[in-house]
C-alpha positions, -999 to 999 in steps of 0.1 A, spaced: 171 48 -101 149 19 -100 144 26 -67 126 57 -66 106 53 -94 93 12 -72 87 44 -42 72 70 -66 46 42 -78 35 31 -41 30 59 -32 8 70 -71 -13 30 -54 -12 43 -27 -32 79 -38 -60 58 -60 -71 37 -23 -87 13 -37 -97 -26 -28 -71 -34 -57 -43 -9 -58 -48 -24 -16 -38 -60 -32 -7 -49 -48 13 -32 -29 3 -57 -1 19 -82 -26 48 -63 -34 52 -59 7 75 -98 6 93 -92 -29 104 -56 -23 136 -44 -14 147 -33 15 152 6 7 112 1 -10 97 -10 15 92 12 39 70 30 3 51 0 0 41 5 38 35 40 35 14 31 5 -5 3 22 -13 22 51 -30 53 29 -51 31 5 -69 14 46 -70 51 54 -93 54 25 -111 17 24 -112 30 60 -132 61 56 -157 44 31 -169 19 61 -147 -8 47 -137 -16 80 -128 -51 69 -105 -48 37 -86 -13 58 -81 -40 89 -65 -69 70 -43 -41 52 -34 -30 91 -21 -66 99 -3 -69 72 19 -37 77 
């Protein structure tokens, strides 16, 4: 159950799509269990896309590089 909750939280942060959400997700990439890592990665990609659409190319590129 905990993994499902963590995956849902990662998806929610991805939908938020802010730099703060991306920071939380990229930090989590290295510490979450392997079962949750794909959801965290997808959240990172969603944040990167949102930032790219806002014209924040450098921030988006940094996230893409981390994933």
